[in-house]
Backbone as a chain_set.jsonl record, in Angstrom:
{"seq": "MKAVAVSKMGSHQHKRLIEAQHRLRARVFSDRLGWDVDVRDGVERDSFDALQPTYIITVASNGDVVGCARLLPATGPTMAADVFADLLPKRRLSAHPRMIESSRFCVNTSITEGQESGSLHKITLTMLAAIIEWCMLNGYTEIVTVTDLRFERILSRAGWPLKRLGEPRKIGTTMALAGTLPVDRAAFEAVRPENYRSDITPQKLIA", "coords": {"N": [[255.13, 58.141, -119.843], [252.701, 59.199, -122.332], [251.69, 60.313, -125.574], [248.68, 61.449, -127.113], [246.279, 61.956, -129.748], [243.335, 63.725, -129.935], [239.83, 64.459, -130.467], [236.777, 66.408, -130.278], [234.902, 64.733, -131.27], [235.527, 62.291, -130.393], [235.858, 59.39, -128.188], [234.241, 58.654, -124.985], [236.303, 58.53, -123.103], [238.202, 60.139, -124.377], [236.876, 62.583, -124.219], [237.073, 63.063, -121.497], [239.811, 63.501, -121.295], [240.023, 65.818, -122.825], [238.563, 67.655, -121.3], [240.222, 67.701, -119.055], [242.524, 68.847, -120.161], [241.631, 71.419, -120.667], [241.428, 72.334, -118.063], [244.085, 72.22, -117.274], [245.104, 74.199, -118.962], [243.887, 76.463, -117.828], [245.184, 76.563, -115.332], [247.842, 76.963, -116.109], [247.904, 79.185, -118.0], [246.273, 81.231, -116.862], [246.541, 81.129, -113.946], [249.356, 80.682, -113.478], [250.856, 82.137, -115.481], [249.429, 84.486, -115.719], [247.916, 85.442, -117.868], [245.443, 87.184, -119.856], [242.878, 85.482, -120.1], [239.845, 83.618, -120.701], [238.444, 82.175, -118.041], [236.378, 79.9, -116.511], [234.863, 78.348, -113.819], [237.239, 76.975, -113.282], [238.137, 76.209, -115.782], [239.613, 76.789, -118.924], [238.613, 78.179, -121.93], [238.135, 79.159, -125.369], [236.81, 80.845, -128.313], [237.895, 79.409, -130.425], [237.991, 76.802, -129.666], [235.57, 75.814, -130.357], [235.675, 75.056, -132.955], [236.071, 72.466, -133.814], [238.762, 71.424, -133.26], [241.868, 69.513, -133.351], [243.296, 68.025, -130.561], [246.442, 67.693, -129.124], [247.593, 65.696, -126.637], [249.401, 64.97, -123.725], [249.821, 62.325, -121.511], [250.528, 61.411, -118.222], [252.11, 58.649, -116.448], [250.433, 58.085, -114.327], [247.964, 58.743, -115.278], [247.282, 61.424, -115.336], [246.718, 64.467, -117.131], [249.328, 66.159, -118.581], [250.322, 67.787, -120.522], [249.443, 69.79, -123.378], [248.109, 70.83, -126.572], [246.608, 72.73, -129.211], [245.356, 72.151, -132.447], [244.573, 73.593, -135.553], [243.381, 73.954, -138.916], [245.218, 76.18, -140.947], [244.025, 77.6, -142.962], [241.524, 78.281, -142.194], [239.658, 80.066, -139.629], [242.004, 81.433, -137.375], [244.133, 81.959, -134.507], [246.439, 83.379, -135.077], [245.833, 84.854, -137.447], [243.378, 86.094, -136.859], [243.348, 87.102, -134.27], [245.911, 87.957, -133.555], [246.896, 89.584, -135.623], [248.5, 91.82, -135.839], [251.049, 90.928, -135.488], [251.83, 89.878, -137.854], [253.249, 90.015, -141.203], [252.163, 92.788, -143.003], [249.761, 92.398, -141.785], [248.63, 89.998, -142.532], [248.141, 86.488, -142.988], [249.916, 84.172, -144.786], [248.516, 81.634, -145.629], [248.206, 78.114, -146.444], [246.905, 74.992, -147.806], [248.396, 72.955, -146.592], [249.332, 73.91, -144.247], [249.147, 74.261, -140.727], [247.768, 75.556, -137.694], [249.226, 75.802, -134.505], [248.237, 76.197, -131.214], [247.683, 77.345, -127.81], [249.593, 75.837, -126.409], [250.814, 74.091, -123.698], [252.485, 72.91, -120.743], [252.82, 70.863, -117.817], [255.35, 71.251, -116.016], [256.077, 70.832, -113.452], [255.923, 68.323, -112.409], [257.755, 65.384, -111.427], [258.231, 63.212, -113.07], [259.975, 62.477, -115.958], [261.662, 64.617, -115.712], [264.793, 65.969, -116.04], [267.953, 67.007, -114.988], [269.377, 69.922, -116.356], [268.375, 69.657, -118.92], [265.717, 69.924, -121.378], [262.362, 69.441, -120.248], [260.907, 66.203, -120.355], [258.197, 66.111, -120.949], [257.754, 68.435, -122.452], [259.345, 67.892, -124.758], [258.08, 65.552, -125.625], [255.546, 66.541, -126.285], [256.237, 68.292, -128.425], [257.288, 66.447, -130.281], [255.023, 64.842, -130.716], [253.211, 66.623, -131.884], [254.536, 67.149, -134.32], [254.586, 64.526, -135.341], [251.815, 63.946, -135.665], [251.144, 65.895, -137.563], [252.775, 65.153, -139.774], [251.665, 62.631, -140.371], [249.194, 63.406, -141.257], [249.561, 64.922, -143.496], [250.471, 67.564, -143.37], [252.835, 70.224, -143.788], [253.876, 72.445, -142.612], [253.857, 74.53, -139.737], [252.163, 77.167, -138.166], [252.461, 79.546, -135.583], [251.722, 81.516, -132.674], [253.717, 82.811, -130.227], [255.904, 83.301, -127.372], [258.951, 85.05, -126.404], [260.341, 83.485, -124.576], [259.471, 80.843, -125.133], [260.292, 80.652, -127.745], [263.036, 80.454, -127.379], [263.121, 77.966, -126.115], [262.293, 76.275, -128.201], [264.486, 76.563, -129.908], [266.499, 75.416, -128.321], [265.569, 72.83, -128.342], [266.182, 72.045, -130.873], [264.582, 72.764, -132.985], [264.138, 75.323, -134.501], [262.29, 78.405, -134.565], [260.963, 80.172, -137.338], [260.809, 83.463, -137.694], [257.984, 85.552, -138.4], [257.744, 88.198, -138.138], [258.759, 91.058, -136.164], [259.092, 90.814, -132.575], [256.429, 91.869, -130.402], [255.068, 93.734, -127.684], [252.458, 92.365, -125.943], [250.071, 92.803, -123.694], [251.549, 91.607, -120.859], [253.462, 90.218, -122.141], [256.122, 89.505, -124.418], [255.423, 88.963, -127.54], [255.403, 86.938, -130.533], [254.987, 85.926, -133.974], [255.458, 82.972, -135.913], [256.828, 80.386, -138.067], [257.151, 76.803, -138.339], [258.978, 74.023, -139.563], [257.642, 70.934, -140.8], [258.828, 67.842, -140.747], [260.752, 64.791, -141.131], [263.319, 65.208, -140.097], [262.962, 67.261, -138.202], [261.286, 65.927, -136.409], [262.97, 63.858, -135.48], [264.862, 65.426, -134.228], [263.595, 66.518, -131.964], [262.448, 64.392, -130.623], [262.107, 62.615, -127.633], [263.97, 60.235, -125.609], [262.685, 56.929, -125.485], [260.182, 57.637, -126.452], [256.634, 57.644, -126.679], [253.507, 57.159, -128.327], [250.03, 57.352, -129.287], [249.267, 58.106, -131.831], [247.468, 58.534, -134.776], [246.603, 58.701, -138.32], [244.105, 61.137, -139.073], [242.731, 62.327, -141.088], [242.691, 62.966, -144.636], [244.583, 65.011, -146.831], [243.896, 66.634, -149.802]], "CA": [[254.101, 59.039, -120.363], [252.317, 58.888, -123.709], [250.934, 61.351, -126.265], [247.532, 61.027, -127.907], [245.578, 62.997, -130.502], [241.909, 63.531, -129.699], [238.926, 65.508, -130.921], [235.495, 66.383, -129.578], [234.101, 63.654, -131.841], [236.103, 61.042, -129.918], [235.173, 58.562, -127.215], [234.032, 59.237, -123.657], [237.63, 58.674, -122.516], [238.813, 61.316, -124.971], [236.211, 63.767, -123.671], [237.667, 63.287, -120.179], [241.126, 64.101, -121.52], [239.825, 67.182, -123.313], [238.186, 68.473, -120.147], [241.407, 67.851, -118.217], [243.468, 69.802, -120.755], [241.088, 72.765, -120.435], [241.771, 72.707, -116.694], [245.514, 72.5, -117.28], [245.269, 75.51, -119.594], [243.518, 77.485, -116.845], [246.226, 76.649, -114.311], [249.08, 77.49, -116.681], [247.791, 80.506, -118.627], [245.694, 82.216, -115.947], [247.106, 81.124, -112.601], [250.811, 80.787, -113.442], [251.402, 83.175, -116.354], [248.676, 85.719, -115.57], [247.373, 85.915, -119.14], [244.046, 87.606, -119.879], [242.113, 84.44, -120.771], [238.519, 83.399, -120.129], [238.396, 80.996, -117.179], [235.133, 79.748, -115.759], [234.82, 77.092, -113.064], [238.516, 76.292, -113.374], [238.329, 75.721, -117.148], [239.909, 77.836, -119.915], [238.165, 77.922, -123.289], [237.861, 80.332, -126.189], [235.962, 80.555, -129.466], [238.546, 78.472, -131.347], [237.698, 75.438, -129.22], [234.302, 75.404, -130.957], [235.903, 74.819, -134.393], [236.462, 71.059, -133.982], [240.213, 71.246, -133.38], [242.523, 68.323, -132.824], [244.131, 68.308, -129.391], [247.539, 66.795, -128.789], [247.583, 65.633, -125.175], [250.344, 64.035, -123.11], [249.278, 61.76, -120.277], [251.552, 60.809, -117.371], [251.882, 57.239, -116.131], [249.324, 57.982, -113.379], [246.733, 59.122, -115.949], [247.079, 62.873, -115.344], [247.086, 65.228, -118.328], [250.464, 67.0, -118.207], [250.691, 68.641, -121.645], [248.393, 69.872, -124.395], [248.19, 71.837, -127.618], [245.435, 72.726, -130.083], [245.697, 72.263, -133.863], [243.489, 73.977, -136.456], [243.87, 74.302, -140.259], [245.553, 77.603, -141.055], [243.188, 78.244, -143.974], [240.296, 78.728, -141.55], [239.93, 81.023, -138.548], [243.16, 81.103, -136.538], [244.543, 83.014, -133.596], [247.446, 84.207, -135.741], [245.23, 85.776, -138.414], [242.173, 86.774, -136.39], [243.56, 87.721, -132.964], [247.253, 88.549, -133.464], [247.294, 90.019, -136.963], [249.552, 92.835, -135.736], [252.349, 90.259, -135.487], [252.047, 89.308, -139.184], [253.601, 90.972, -142.255], [250.99, 93.411, -143.617], [248.59, 91.911, -141.033], [248.022, 88.892, -143.267], [248.795, 85.191, -142.896], [249.989, 83.481, -146.08], [248.164, 80.248, -145.314], [248.009, 77.18, -147.55], [246.222, 73.802, -147.286], [249.271, 72.078, -145.811], [249.763, 74.635, -143.045], [248.247, 74.142, -139.594], [248.136, 76.41, -136.571], [249.32, 75.256, -133.157], [247.998, 77.214, -130.193], [247.385, 76.873, -126.449], [250.594, 74.851, -125.985], [251.242, 74.245, -122.313], [252.918, 71.684, -120.076], [253.0, 70.908, -116.369], [256.735, 70.82, -115.806], [256.345, 70.705, -112.026], [255.974, 66.917, -112.006], [259.121, 64.86, -111.49], [258.36, 62.234, -114.152], [260.52, 63.055, -117.175], [262.467, 65.794, -115.414], [266.212, 65.677, -115.954], [268.738, 68.212, -114.757], [270.152, 70.471, -117.459], [267.775, 69.429, -120.23], [264.297, 70.237, -121.441], [261.518, 68.429, -119.636], [260.434, 65.199, -121.315], [256.837, 66.454, -121.387], [257.885, 69.416, -123.536], [259.835, 67.21, -125.956], [257.033, 64.637, -126.074], [254.528, 67.351, -126.956], [256.748, 68.749, -129.726], [257.37, 65.29, -131.178], [253.674, 64.393, -131.056], [252.65, 67.581, -132.844], [255.157, 66.881, -135.623], [254.135, 63.212, -135.817], [250.436, 64.06, -136.155], [251.154, 66.696, -138.795], [253.325, 64.337, -140.858], [250.707, 61.581, -140.714], [248.006, 63.994, -141.867], [249.892, 65.632, -144.734], [250.871, 68.958, -143.198], [254.267, 70.462, -143.978], [254.293, 73.68, -141.946], [253.062, 74.969, -138.594], [252.244, 78.575, -137.779], [252.111, 79.692, -134.175], [252.046, 82.747, -131.952], [254.323, 82.386, -128.963], [256.662, 84.376, -126.729], [260.404, 84.916, -126.538], [260.795, 82.361, -123.757], [259.255, 79.573, -125.814], [261.157, 80.66, -128.92], [264.324, 79.921, -126.93], [262.939, 76.537, -125.87], [262.288, 75.612, -129.505], [265.867, 76.524, -130.386], [267.211, 74.411, -127.525], [265.089, 71.507, -128.746], [266.653, 71.755, -132.227], [263.477, 73.031, -133.925], [264.042, 76.78, -134.391], [261.163, 79.124, -135.155], [261.237, 81.188, -138.355], [259.955, 84.607, -137.364], [257.231, 86.231, -139.451], [257.848, 89.625, -137.856], [259.455, 91.367, -134.925], [258.273, 90.67, -131.37], [255.716, 93.039, -129.895], [254.527, 93.514, -126.352], [251.01, 92.206, -125.842], [249.886, 92.647, -122.257], [252.839, 91.529, -120.172], [254.253, 89.232, -122.875], [256.727, 89.837, -125.7], [254.883, 87.922, -128.408], [255.804, 86.935, -131.936], [254.439, 84.871, -134.817], [256.48, 82.315, -136.715], [256.495, 79.092, -138.657], [258.032, 75.68, -138.033], [258.872, 72.991, -140.592], [257.187, 69.6, -140.409], [259.524, 66.827, -141.524], [261.374, 63.749, -140.325], [264.473, 65.756, -139.376], [262.457, 67.971, -137.028], [260.791, 64.917, -135.482], [264.104, 63.189, -134.854], [265.583, 66.386, -133.392], [262.917, 66.789, -130.696], [261.896, 63.18, -130.012], [262.859, 62.182, -126.452], [264.22, 58.803, -125.472], [261.511, 56.14, -125.084], [258.96, 58.346, -126.864], [255.466, 56.801, -126.922], [252.299, 57.881, -128.732], [248.946, 56.63, -129.942], [248.836, 59.047, -132.855], [247.137, 57.896, -136.056], [246.019, 59.666, -139.25], [242.703, 61.447, -138.83], [242.095, 62.777, -142.319], [243.582, 63.081, -145.785], [244.579, 66.307, -147.499], [244.002, 66.436, -151.258]], "C": [[253.87, 58.76, -121.843], [251.502, 60.038, -124.283], [249.801, 60.737, -127.073], [247.001, 62.232, -128.675], [244.094, 62.734, -130.381], [241.12, 64.702, -130.266], [237.627, 65.392, -130.146], [234.585, 65.286, -130.101], [234.562, 62.291, -131.321], [235.259, 60.351, -128.866], [234.958, 59.307, -125.901], [235.366, 59.46, -122.95], [238.34, 59.903, -123.069], [238.183, 62.594, -124.439], [236.744, 64.094, -122.284], [239.032, 63.952, -120.319], [241.0, 65.547, -121.978], [239.458, 68.11, -122.162], [239.403, 68.725, -119.25], [242.397, 68.845, -118.822], [242.951, 71.229, -120.649], [241.425, 73.252, -119.03], [243.272, 72.998, -116.564], [245.788, 73.867, -117.89], [244.94, 76.634, -118.612], [244.625, 77.663, -115.813], [247.487, 77.298, -114.868], [248.911, 78.932, -117.147], [247.259, 81.574, -117.677], [246.434, 82.267, -114.617], [248.613, 81.382, -112.597], [251.352, 81.958, -114.248], [250.656, 84.497, -116.263], [248.139, 86.292, -116.858], [245.904, 86.293, -118.982], [243.238, 86.613, -120.718], [240.806, 84.217, -120.025], [238.501, 82.088, -119.349], [237.09, 81.003, -116.403], [235.112, 78.367, -115.121], [236.101, 76.278, -113.246], [238.865, 75.763, -114.746], [238.597, 76.895, -118.075], [239.482, 77.386, -121.297], [238.077, 79.238, -124.044], [237.085, 79.899, -127.423], [236.571, 79.536, -130.419], [238.35, 77.017, -130.914], [236.383, 74.92, -129.788], [234.453, 75.015, -132.426], [236.379, 73.397, -134.686], [237.972, 70.888, -134.183], [240.628, 69.826, -133.035], [243.374, 68.767, -131.648], [245.22, 67.242, -129.285], [247.688, 66.848, -127.269], [248.606, 64.602, -124.71], [249.822, 63.63, -121.743], [250.412, 61.09, -119.506], [251.177, 59.368, -117.041], [250.746, 57.047, -115.131], [247.985, 58.409, -113.977], [246.463, 60.608, -116.006], [247.487, 63.476, -116.688], [248.165, 66.243, -117.931], [250.942, 67.895, -119.348], [249.577, 68.67, -122.666], [248.717, 70.963, -125.406], [246.97, 71.671, -128.513], [245.859, 72.967, -131.526], [244.454, 72.575, -134.677], [244.068, 74.312, -137.833], [244.086, 75.803, -140.389], [244.719, 78.331, -142.096], [241.851, 78.696, -143.412], [240.599, 79.792, -140.514], [241.091, 80.539, -137.687], [243.436, 82.26, -135.584], [245.544, 83.947, -134.271], [246.8, 85.263, -136.624], [244.126, 86.634, -137.817], [242.325, 87.454, -135.034], [244.869, 88.507, -132.926], [247.766, 89.003, -134.828], [248.413, 91.06, -136.926], [250.948, 92.222, -135.757], [252.733, 89.728, -136.873], [252.464, 90.383, -140.179], [252.335, 91.47, -142.958], [249.684, 92.888, -143.028], [247.881, 90.755, -141.738], [248.849, 87.624, -143.088], [248.757, 84.519, -144.263], [249.767, 81.987, -145.846], [248.026, 79.425, -146.586], [247.444, 75.883, -146.973], [247.091, 72.874, -146.454], [249.908, 72.786, -144.612], [248.706, 74.461, -141.959], [248.715, 75.071, -138.489], [248.178, 75.595, -135.283], [249.135, 76.398, -132.166], [247.732, 76.541, -128.863], [248.322, 75.729, -126.013], [250.932, 75.108, -124.523], [251.604, 72.889, -121.727], [252.993, 71.932, -118.572], [254.386, 70.366, -116.063], [257.081, 70.693, -114.331], [256.432, 69.251, -111.574], [257.388, 66.376, -112.218], [259.302, 63.854, -112.622], [258.858, 62.939, -115.418], [261.381, 64.277, -116.961], [263.921, 65.396, -115.225], [266.99, 66.977, -115.854], [269.495, 68.629, -116.021], [269.566, 70.256, -118.838], [266.313, 69.826, -120.201], [263.488, 69.096, -120.849], [260.992, 67.47, -120.708], [259.02, 65.494, -121.793], [256.901, 67.422, -122.566], [258.317, 68.739, -124.824], [258.794, 66.235, -126.508], [255.941, 65.39, -126.815], [255.004, 67.799, -128.336], [256.796, 67.599, -130.72], [255.996, 64.836, -131.626], [253.004, 65.327, -132.047], [253.219, 67.317, -134.235], [254.665, 65.558, -136.186], [252.728, 63.292, -136.389], [250.407, 64.815, -137.48], [251.696, 65.895, -139.98], [252.32, 63.287, -141.312], [249.494, 62.125, -141.458], [248.322, 64.947, -143.017], [250.262, 67.088, -144.599], [252.396, 69.092, -143.286], [254.781, 71.672, -143.211], [253.313, 74.019, -140.825], [253.253, 76.463, -138.417], [251.806, 78.678, -136.324], [252.439, 81.094, -133.699], [252.547, 82.329, -130.581], [255.032, 83.573, -128.328], [258.158, 84.092, -126.828], [260.944, 83.745, -125.738], [260.637, 81.049, -124.51], [260.028, 79.509, -127.132], [262.529, 80.092, -128.554], [264.237, 78.415, -126.661], [262.956, 75.763, -127.181], [263.701, 75.513, -130.076], [266.678, 75.484, -129.634], [266.82, 72.994, -127.931], [265.587, 71.108, -130.137], [265.611, 71.963, -133.294], [263.219, 74.534, -133.935], [262.861, 77.366, -135.154], [261.662, 80.105, -136.214], [260.274, 82.342, -138.126], [259.252, 85.169, -138.593], [257.275, 87.748, -139.278], [258.593, 89.825, -136.556], [258.53, 91.182, -133.726], [257.623, 91.994, -130.98], [255.157, 92.716, -128.526], [253.01, 93.469, -126.404], [250.704, 91.88, -124.386], [251.232, 92.68, -121.564], [253.832, 90.644, -120.925], [254.858, 89.827, -124.138], [256.389, 88.703, -126.663], [255.429, 88.049, -129.825], [255.132, 85.777, -132.655], [255.566, 84.271, -135.635], [255.993, 80.996, -137.264], [257.565, 78.07, -138.302], [257.883, 74.626, -139.114], [258.38, 71.674, -139.996], [257.882, 68.589, -141.305], [260.191, 65.838, -140.57], [262.553, 64.288, -139.516], [264.041, 66.486, -138.115], [261.976, 66.982, -135.973], [261.941, 64.24, -134.744], [264.862, 64.13, -133.915], [264.934, 66.529, -132.018], [262.49, 65.526, -129.957], [262.73, 62.744, -128.806], [263.073, 60.677, -126.457], [262.961, 58.109, -124.953], [260.196, 56.858, -125.382], [257.845, 57.361, -127.185], [254.292, 57.662, -127.346], [251.282, 56.904, -129.298], [248.39, 57.473, -131.069], [248.641, 58.322, -134.178], [246.579, 58.957, -136.996], [244.538, 59.873, -138.966], [241.986, 61.943, -140.075], [243.14, 62.775, -143.433], [243.462, 64.476, -146.367], [244.766, 66.061, -148.989], [245.213, 67.152, -151.801]], "O": [[254.711, 58.17, -122.521], [250.718, 60.666, -123.572], [249.938, 59.654, -127.642], [247.243, 63.379, -128.3], [243.634, 61.635, -130.69], [241.659, 65.782, -130.51], [237.397, 64.407, -129.445], [233.598, 64.939, -129.452], [234.054, 61.256, -131.753], [234.089, 60.683, -128.675], [235.423, 60.433, -125.724], [235.543, 60.471, -122.271], [239.002, 60.628, -122.327], [238.881, 63.587, -124.23], [236.86, 65.265, -121.925], [239.37, 64.856, -119.555], [241.782, 66.403, -121.566], [239.98, 69.221, -122.062], [239.59, 69.833, -118.747], [243.04, 69.601, -118.094], [243.747, 72.163, -120.551], [241.678, 74.439, -118.825], [243.676, 73.905, -115.837], [246.622, 74.614, -117.379], [245.64, 77.646, -118.571], [244.968, 78.791, -115.459], [248.132, 78.093, -114.184], [249.676, 79.808, -116.744], [247.745, 82.705, -117.686], [246.903, 83.329, -114.206], [249.101, 82.198, -111.816], [252.21, 82.697, -113.766], [251.182, 85.529, -116.681], [247.922, 87.5, -116.952], [245.211, 85.793, -118.095], [242.95, 86.863, -121.888], [240.678, 84.585, -118.857], [238.539, 81.01, -119.942], [236.747, 81.977, -115.733], [235.316, 77.353, -115.788], [236.06, 75.052, -113.351], [239.784, 74.955, -114.881], [237.884, 77.897, -118.021], [239.924, 76.347, -121.787], [237.961, 80.304, -123.438], [236.742, 78.726, -127.567], [235.841, 78.864, -131.148], [238.527, 76.102, -131.719], [236.105, 73.723, -129.714], [233.464, 74.68, -133.078], [237.025, 73.16, -135.707], [238.407, 70.28, -135.161], [239.844, 69.042, -132.5], [244.088, 69.766, -131.73], [244.943, 66.044, -129.351], [247.885, 67.917, -126.692], [248.666, 63.493, -125.241], [249.436, 64.469, -120.929], [251.167, 60.296, -120.068], [250.064, 58.925, -117.322], [250.149, 55.971, -115.079], [246.976, 58.439, -113.272], [245.509, 61.031, -116.66], [248.467, 63.055, -117.301], [247.946, 67.081, -117.057], [251.87, 68.681, -119.163], [248.843, 67.693, -122.815], [249.487, 71.884, -125.136], [246.37, 70.598, -128.565], [246.633, 73.884, -131.801], [243.418, 71.926, -134.529], [245.147, 74.9, -137.911], [243.237, 76.598, -139.988], [244.702, 79.561, -142.115], [241.116, 79.422, -144.082], [241.688, 80.365, -140.518], [241.149, 79.367, -137.316], [243.023, 83.394, -135.827], [245.506, 85.16, -134.064], [247.169, 86.435, -136.563], [243.951, 87.783, -138.223], [241.507, 88.304, -134.682], [244.935, 89.587, -132.34], [248.942, 88.822, -135.144], [249.189, 91.17, -137.875], [251.926, 92.923, -136.018], [253.826, 89.192, -137.052], [252.082, 91.543, -140.027], [251.534, 90.673, -143.447], [248.637, 92.925, -143.675], [246.679, 90.556, -141.562], [250.079, 87.666, -143.041], [247.683, 84.321, -144.831], [250.705, 81.191, -145.863], [247.766, 79.959, -147.664], [247.498, 75.688, -145.759], [246.563, 72.077, -145.678], [250.894, 72.314, -144.046], [247.509, 74.509, -142.24], [249.908, 75.344, -138.359], [247.28, 74.801, -135.007], [249.792, 77.434, -132.265], [247.575, 75.323, -128.79], [247.901, 74.787, -125.341], [251.297, 76.225, -124.155], [251.096, 71.854, -122.158], [253.201, 73.057, -118.12], [254.566, 69.163, -115.874], [258.241, 70.471, -113.984], [256.946, 68.964, -110.493], [258.123, 66.854, -113.082], [260.423, 63.66, -113.09], [258.231, 63.887, -115.892], [261.794, 64.917, -117.928], [264.245, 64.585, -114.357], [266.702, 67.937, -116.569], [270.158, 67.817, -116.666], [270.185, 70.631, -119.834], [265.737, 70.04, -119.134], [263.876, 67.931, -120.938], [260.675, 67.881, -121.824], [258.673, 65.162, -122.926], [256.191, 67.251, -123.557], [257.725, 68.98, -125.876], [258.646, 66.108, -127.724], [255.463, 64.934, -127.854], [254.259, 67.697, -129.311], [256.391, 67.754, -131.873], [255.811, 64.481, -132.79], [252.304, 64.875, -132.953], [252.475, 67.267, -135.215], [254.358, 65.466, -137.374], [252.467, 62.768, -137.472], [249.716, 64.409, -138.414], [251.133, 65.953, -141.073], [252.144, 63.077, -142.512], [248.84, 61.396, -142.204], [247.451, 65.696, -143.462], [250.362, 67.792, -145.604], [253.138, 68.186, -142.907], [255.988, 71.906, -143.162], [252.105, 73.819, -140.952], [254.372, 76.968, -138.507], [250.89, 77.98, -135.89], [253.313, 81.768, -134.244], [251.88, 81.584, -129.863], [254.788, 84.72, -128.703], [258.571, 83.024, -127.282], [261.892, 83.083, -126.161], [261.555, 80.229, -124.53], [260.381, 78.42, -127.586], [263.117, 79.337, -129.328], [265.179, 77.677, -126.95], [263.572, 74.7, -127.262], [264.067, 74.494, -130.661], [267.459, 74.749, -130.237], [267.635, 72.073, -127.872], [265.432, 69.955, -130.538], [265.722, 71.413, -134.39], [262.189, 74.981, -133.431], [262.488, 76.895, -136.229], [262.666, 80.787, -136.011], [259.068, 82.209, -138.339], [259.831, 85.255, -139.676], [256.884, 88.491, -140.178], [259.011, 88.859, -135.919], [257.319, 91.37, -133.843], [258.174, 93.074, -131.193], [254.813, 91.57, -128.237], [252.361, 94.414, -126.853], [251.043, 90.799, -123.903], [251.97, 93.66, -121.666], [254.915, 90.35, -120.418], [254.189, 90.572, -124.855], [256.986, 87.628, -126.612], [255.858, 89.12, -130.253], [254.756, 84.779, -132.04], [256.514, 84.962, -136.007], [254.886, 80.548, -136.964], [258.711, 78.41, -138.008], [256.763, 74.354, -139.547], [258.665, 71.349, -138.843], [257.565, 68.485, -142.49], [260.19, 66.032, -139.355], [262.765, 63.872, -138.376], [264.678, 66.35, -137.07], [262.225, 67.17, -134.782], [261.89, 64.07, -133.526], [265.436, 63.686, -132.921], [265.636, 66.649, -131.013], [262.196, 65.592, -128.764], [263.934, 62.526, -128.939], [262.436, 59.944, -127.214], [262.26, 58.638, -124.09], [259.217, 56.704, -124.653], [258.067, 56.366, -127.874], [254.085, 58.752, -126.814], [251.613, 55.797, -129.723], [247.175, 57.55, -131.249], [249.52, 57.596, -134.644], [246.126, 60.005, -136.536], [243.809, 58.929, -138.66], [240.756, 61.973, -140.108], [244.332, 62.599, -143.179], [242.377, 65.056, -146.396], [245.692, 65.358, -149.393], [245.471, 67.103, -153.004]]}, "num_chains": 1, "name": "protein.A"}
């Protein structure tokens, strides 16, 4: 499997991957987790997908999209600040130009490729490593995200613990929380799986 970074401004092949990750999001967030998300014709999208995000996508050896996440600069509109402000100290996000938000992280861990007994699925580790790699290449030093207690435990198991910004709160059926993650070589080496592969390149420069 291999990770790539794509945007809506990319090639026709990238547009196919983007569409596939929207379908994966629908299957994971709506069908499997039962979240209250907008799904139409088997595709999950929201208003933040219109803000020219970068998508980190993991593709299996057969070409299927098996993991995805969405990255947006934290100084602009974000889910943390504009949707889940109740999870933030004083309902405010202390964003800076080198902070980016990761959202809509999901993986298809039902496939056997990369699945090893007693350890995190290779797709999960590949996604985490690719997010860190892209952020390092593009000058970011910190990630903010809204997640749940289950994924907070996964991050700890991966060796990349979340720094909580506040206490967890129940949102719908989920115990949610906001936190930050460091972007550095140590974090990358901690989560990078064996035989990690990516086609991630710098996409912009930060002044």
